[in-house]
C-alpha positions as CSV (number, residue, x, y, z in Angstrom):
1,M,118.3,113.0,104.9
2,S,120.9,110.9,106.7
3,Y,119.7,107.5,108.0
4,A,121.2,105.3,110.7
5,V,120.9,101.5,111.5
6,L,117.5,100.8,113.3
7,D,115.8,104.0,112.1
8,T,112.2,103.2,111.2
9,V,111.2,104.5,107.7
10,V,108.2,104.7,105.4
11,L,108.4,103.1,101.9
12,V,107.3,105.9,99.4
13,R,106.6,103.7,96.4
14,D,105.1,100.2,95.8
15,L,107.5,97.4,95.5
16,S,105.0,94.8,94.1
17,E,107.8,92.3,93.4
18,H,108.4,92.1,97.2
19,G,104.5,92.4,98.1
20,L,105.1,96.0,99.6
21,R,103.1,99.0,99.2
22,A,103.8,102.7,99.6
23,G,103.1,103.5,103.4
24,D,104.6,100.3,104.6
25,L,107.0,100.6,107.7
26,G,110.5,99.2,107.6
27,A,113.6,99.2,109.8
28,I,117.0,100.1,108.4
29,V,119.3,97.2,109.1
30,E,122.4,98.4,107.2
31,V,123.6,101.5,105.6
32,H,126.0,101.1,102.8
33,E,128.9,103.4,101.9
34,S,127.1,104.0,98.6
35,G,124.2,105.5,100.5
36,E,122.0,102.4,99.8
37,L,119.9,101.1,102.6
38,E,119.0,97.5,103.6
39,V,115.6,97.7,104.9
40,E,113.6,95.0,106.6
41,F,109.9,94.8,106.5
42,V,108.2,92.5,109.0
43,T,104.6,91.3,109.6
44,A,102.8,92.5,112.8
45,S,103.8,89.1,114.3
46,G,107.5,89.9,113.7
47,H,108.1,87.6,110.7
48,T,110.4,89.0,107.9
49,K,108.2,89.8,104.9
50,A,111.2,91.3,102.8
51,L,114.7,92.5,103.1
52,V,115.5,94.9,100.3
53,T,118.1,97.2,99.1
54,L,116.8,100.7,98.5
55,R,117.9,104.2,97.7
56,A,117.3,106.9,100.3
57,E,114.7,108.4,97.8
58,D,112.6,105.2,98.3
59,V,111.9,105.9,101.9
60,R,111.1,108.8,104.2
61,E,111.2,109.6,107.9
62,I,108.1,108.9,109.9
63,A,106.0,112.0,110.6
64,D,104.2,113.1,113.7
65,T,101.0,113.1,111.4
66,D,101.5,109.5,110.2
67,L,99.0,106.9,111.6
68,V,100.1,103.3,111.8
69,A,97.5,100.8,110.3
70,V,97.5,97.0,109.6
71,R,96.8,95.3,106.3
72,S,96.6,91.7,105.5
73,L,99.1,90.3,103.1
74,E,97.8,88.3,100.0
75,R,98.7,84.7,100.4
76,S,100.2,82.8,97.6
77,A,98.7,79.5,96.4
């Protein structure tokens, strides 16, 4: 799969170090020549939760059968 800047993608694995779970939606903000992707994950109100460098295998396209849901983030003490 070839991705482009501003594509919306679905995370396919948990990234607990960033508080992200498989199924979270992100937007590609940069595609590197190496094929790695900079993906931004935001809260429903538009605040950046994480900006991470991922491999193409870490994400997938959105499917017509996907349903968007909202989950609360755990707050740190």
